[in-house]
C-alpha angles and dihedrals in degrees: 000000000000119000126220097216110155111173118209113226142131130215108229122201089255092053091046091051091050092048090051091050090051091050092048091051090047091054092049091052092046090056096050115112109246108198131160092269093054091045091050090050092050091049092049092049090049091050092050094049092044088053091049098049096039093051092040088064087061092052101268109159099199116117121225092259091051092049090052089051092049093048103038104026101029089241120182130212112193113231093020100078092125090056091048093051091047092051093047091049094048092047091049090050090053091050090049092050091049090053095049117101113253106241131161109225115189113226123202113254090237088069092071123074118182096203142005091253096053 
């Protein structure tokens, strides 16, 4: 069933300029060479930032640069050993998950309970 939705809008010069900037940026990214080295670098950066933000939620005080130093350069920050161990453990868990084969394992519906009273 077709709809007769006709939104009312206008494209202002400011909006047109922003759209053109977005399109130009999109074209630049589309033309970038994506090779295995670039992909590996992007994955590593994503793992480091994931480690930072996920452990920060738990109260970890290490900054992204410090996490990179702990993981890649075996850096040490006196008095923050707990944070270092947490970061190393989280990073190792991410690496383990990335190395696991991706399988879909069906679970019986009885395995899931929606609430404690069910």
